[in-house]
Every structure is written in structure tokens, then in C-alpha cells.
N, C-alpha and C positions, 0 to 999 in steps of 0.2 A: 355399661351399664346405659341403661336408655332414658335417653332425659324428654319429660312429656310436658308440655304447657297447657293447662285447663285454664278455660277462660270463662266466670261468671263474676263481669264487672258492674253489675246494675243495683240492686235494692237490696238490703238487709232479708225481709223475706224469701227473696228467690236464692241468696246467696246460701241462706241457713238449707233450700231442698236441694242445693246440689251436694250436700255432704253423703247421702246413698250416694252417689257416682262416685265422687275421690273414695269412700271406701271401697267401693267395687274395686276399683282401678288397682289400689294401693295393695289391695289381698290379693287380687289377681295376679301382680307385679311386684311383691316387696322389696323386689332389689332394684327397682327402677326409680329415678328421683322424678319428685310431682312436683311441678312449679304451679301456682295459681295465681292469676293474672286478677287480682282486685282492689277495689278505692280504696283509699283512706279510711274513709266510714266503717267498711267491714274488717279492716287490718287486724283488729286486736281478737274478735272471733276467730277470723282465718289461722293468726296463729296458735290460737287450743286448737283446730283441727289436728288430729295423729295423724290423717292420711296425706296431707300438705310437707311436703318437706323444705321448700322456699316459697318467697313471696315474691311479684312483681307490683309495686304500686302504682295504678293506671292516675298519671297526675295529667291530665287533659289539657291540650294547649286552645288557645283562642282559635288561631288560624288552621286551619284544616288542615294544610300542608303540612304545616309545622309536626302537628300533634301527629298526623301519621307518619312524618319520618323519625319524630322524638321516640313514638312508642315503636316502632321499629326495630331501631337501635336498640333498645331495651330489650327487646326480643329476642335479636341477632349475636347479643353477649349471652345468649343463654343456651346457646350450640343445641336446639332443641331438635331432636328426631321428629316429633310428629306435635301436634296440636289441637286440642278439642275444644269448639267453641259452644260450648253449652248454652251462651247467649251469643248470638250473632247477630253484629253492626257491622254497617259500610267501614268504618274505620279501624275496628279491629281486624277486618278481615283485610284491608289493603295492608293495614301493616304488616299482616302475616307473610302476604305474598313479597310485600319488599322485603324482609327477611331472611326471606328463601327458605321458610321452614319446609322440610321436603314432605310432609305427610299433612294436611290440613283437613281436618275433620270436623264437621257443622251440619247445621239441618240447610235442606234443600228447597226451602222457602222462602227466602228472599232474595235480593237484589246481592246482596254481598255473598253468595253459593259463588258468584262469576270468579271470586277469587279463593275458592275451597275446593281442595281436588280428592277430597273423597267425604261424598254426601250421602246424606241417609235424611229420604223425603218424612219430612210431617206438617204436621197442620193443628199446631198445639191451640189454634183460636177454637179450634170444636169440640177440646175438653172433654176427648176421648180417653183419656186418663189420667193421671194425677202429675204434675209438674215434676217430680221426682222422676218418677219413671220416664218421661220425655227425656231428661237430662238423664240414668242410667242406659237408655236406649242409644243414644251417642258412643256413651263408654262399650256397650255391649258391640257396638258396630267397629271399634277399633280390635278389641281382642279378637272377635269372629275373625275379619279381615287377615288378622294375625296368625290365624290358624288355630284357635285354642278356643275352648269349651269356656264361656263364663261363668263364675262362681253365681251362688244366691247371694239373693238381697243380704244384708243383714238386719237383724233384729233391731230394736230401740231396746237404750237409747242410743242416740248417735253423739250427742256433747255433752258430759259429766266430768262434776266438779269432786272433791273429795267428801263423802258422806258427812264425814267428822264436822267439816267446815259449816258443810249447811246447817247441820243438827244446831250448831252452836249459833248461826245468823238466826236461825228461827228460833231459839230461846231468848235471842237478847232482843231480836224485833217484839216477841212477846211481853218482855217482861216492861221495856221501855213504854208500852202502849198502854200497860196494863191491861193483857188481852187473858180472859179467863181460859184454860186449857181444855176445855170441853169446845171452845167455838173454831171451826173450820175458817182457813184463812183462808177468802176468796179475792182476789186480782180483779181489775176489772181497770182495763186500759182502754181510755175513749179516745187518743190520740187514733189519726189516720196515715201519719207516714206520709202525707199529700199524695194518695194514690185509692187509697181501699174506701169505700160507702161503708160507713156505719149505722150504728142506732143512734137517734136524736137523743139528748139526755134526757129529757123525757122518758123515752122508754127503756136510758136505762138505771132512774130513777124506779120508775116500775118494777123493773128487774128485780132490783135489792131491795126493794120496799115487801115483796109477794116474797120473793127467797127468808128474808128478816120475819116473816111471820110464820114459814113453815121449819125453821131450824135454827139451832145455833151456829150463826154464820159472825164474822168480822170481814170485812171489805176493807181492802187495801186499793187504793186509786192511785194507778199507777201513770206515771205526765216525764215525757222525755223530754230534751229540749226544745223549747217554744211549742209544749204543750201542756203548760200548770192550768192556763185559764180553762181551758175546758175540762181538766181536774176537779180545778176549784168550784165551777159552774156545778158541777155534779155535788159537790160535796153539799155545795148550799139546799140543793132537792134533797138530801137522804138527812139531814141536821139530828132527825133523830133517829137515826140506825148509828149501829156503831160503826166507825169508818177513821181512816185516815189517809193522809194524801202523801205517797211516797213519791220525789220529782229526783230522778236519774240526774245526777248533776259529777259523778266520779265516773261515767264510761261503762262502754257495754258489758266489760267482762263482770264488773260488782253489779248492774245492773240484773244481768243473767243469773247471777251468783242470788239474787234476792229473788227473781223468780222460781227458783226451785225451793225456796220456802213454802212454798203454796199448797192448797191442796186443791184448788181449781183456775184456771186463768182463764177469762174470759175479755174477748173484743173482736171489732172485725179482722179479716186476713191482712193484718199488720207484720211487721218485722218481729215487734214482741213474742207477738201469738206463735210465729212459728222457733221461733226460740226453744218457747215451752216446749211444743210439740217435740224439739230435739231432744229437750232433758226428758221428756216420757211422763210432763204433767198434764193432769186429766187438764182436756181445754173444753170451752163452750165458745164456737165463733161462727160470726154473722156473716153473711153475703148476700149481696144485691144476685138478682135475677137474669144477670148477665150472660151470655154464652161463654165467654172469655174468661170468666170469674167466678165460676161455680164450685161448692164445696167438692166436686170432685176433683176438679182442676186444681184448688188450691188447696188439697187438703195436708192436714198437717200431720209430723212425721211419728208420732204418738202410737200405742196399739191402739186398733180397734175396737176395744173397749174402754178407752180411755179418753175416748172423744164426741162429741155430739155436736151436728153443725144444724143452722136452723138459714134459710134462705124463702123468698115470697117463691109463690106460684108463678108470678108475671111479672114479667118489666115494666114499670110505666116511668121511668125516670128516676131521675138521683132519689128522689121520694118515695120509692116502691118499698123501701123498708118499712114506710109504716104501716102496712098491710098486715105485719108480719100481730100475731096473737102473743103477746107479751106473758101473760099467766101458763099457759099454755108452754113456751119456751122455758119458764122459771120451773113446772111439773119434770119437764123431761132431764133441766138440769141436776135438780135436785135427787130423782132417779140416779141419774149416773152417780152422785157423790154416795149413793145409799149402796151402791156395788160393792 
């Protein structure tokens, strides 16, 4: 049985966009043991991924030398035949080399490639394709170098929960907040995860107000750890629009199950957005006009007819989202909901 280490140890959204690659690898080699290197933050969802057999938790050390040697010991203990770095950085590439992993696959676009011996040229910053395709390309490269023909991409959803549990959660949330059965549940996530450029609170408020004028909706303002303030700010701006706040304090799995009850998830390119995409929940996503952050590059995993994306025509700095026509965005979102 071959043992393969797959590295995607960065942010939550990036990890969710690696699920198609994990799926492809495990379906191609069902008898292989697939281990994922992930941070503790994404561990709860990694444990749910049906194509991951084992985990290594990446607990970084402060010292560069101790960090690399510690990580190399963890990797060496796994006795891996190959590694695939979906996210490549110097520390992990060095640790793989120190651990003497025989075949070390990864992108040939960073200095870290010097420690990899099976490289694939990728220029992800050009945003020529979705991030999940860049990830899958590395797995296909591994498969092809083994002399095999890669399988096709799996159709969504990638993340699934018990339908009866989701239905009960939906019923319970409606009952708790006295939501009429004919109102669609629209989730708005105002958090940024520290990296995504999002709409302003005023723009989110205008979007909710315009949608409220056009249909029967109930808005759930979601907030992760440290994001309650922004959700509360939006709540104050839409006080006459039916809504409630959900503050995620019970972990990523419970938050993901809650996302599963909504009819549409609205946010910037954040981790929760990509959880919604993996669940095949309809999404409305907002992206800045940056080449490295385009709607194509950070496309969600849901079906094409279940997503809509918005981006300004030109990049004018961090405030470029102000150029979006919110009324037009609201119309397109309602069209998506009516399909």
C-alpha cells in the first residue's frame, strides 16, 4: 500500500478548494493511504473529508531551524512514498527534503521548488483557471508520472451531512426565530478572514434592503470568532429588515452544518463561502478587481447554476468595491434564487 502526503496547510478557504484534489487522488488509488498536513484550525473539517485517511497537524515552531526539523520528524515517521504540495513554502519543502521523502511533487514557481524533485510549472497569480484546478493538476501530474490515466473530476457536493439532520436544524432555526415558512434563508457573512476584501457594511445593508423589497427573505448575519462586531454593525443598519445574528462559537463543523440550511450564502472570498460551495449551497460572492483574486481563480465548488460572482471592472485599491452597482447585484441574486 502506497502512502501519500498531501500538503494544504494554509487558510480555510484554500483547504476547502483542495477537496477535489483529495477526491481525485483517493478515487484513483483507493488502496493508498492519503495523509493530509493541515493546521489545527482546519483539522475539524479535514476529519470529515472522506478522501483523507490520516492527518498530521502542522504545529509551527518559532525558530526556523527547530520548525523545519520538528516537521521533518513528523513527516519521516509517516514513511511516505510521495508528497504532493498543493501549497508550497520553504519550510515544508525543506522538511520534506530532510525527511527524505522519495518523490516530492509541487509547483515549480517558488524558491521552495529547489527541495522538490517532481515539479510542475504553475503560475497561479495569473489566475488562468480556478484554484481547485491548479490543485488537481498537481495530483494529475503525480498520476501521469506513475503511468496512469487520471479520472475525471467528481461532481459536487464535496462536503455532505445527514439530510435529516440538516432538515431538523433548518426547522429548529425557523422555530427559534419565528421565521415564516415562505421566507428564504439568506446568509450574509461580513467577516473577511483577515485576507478577503469585502463589501462595506453600507453596501451589505443596501443589498439586504433591496432584496427585502423584492421578495420574502429572512437574513442570517453570520460571524466567526472575532467577527461579531461587524455582524452587529450590519444588524444596526438593517434593523427594519427581518434578520438575526449567528455567532459561531461551537466550532467549524457546527457552523458548516448551519450553512447547510440556507437557501443562499453571500460573502467575499472567505472560508465560510468555500464551505458553502463545497456543500453545493447557492452562493453570491464578491471579489476585488485584482488579478490574483479574480472570481475565476477563487471560484466556489458548487455547480455552475448555483453560483453568481461580482467584481469591479477595474482595480482602484482596497476601496474598489465601492464601484459596484448594488442594485444590479441584488437583481442578479434574486434571479439566481428564482431558477
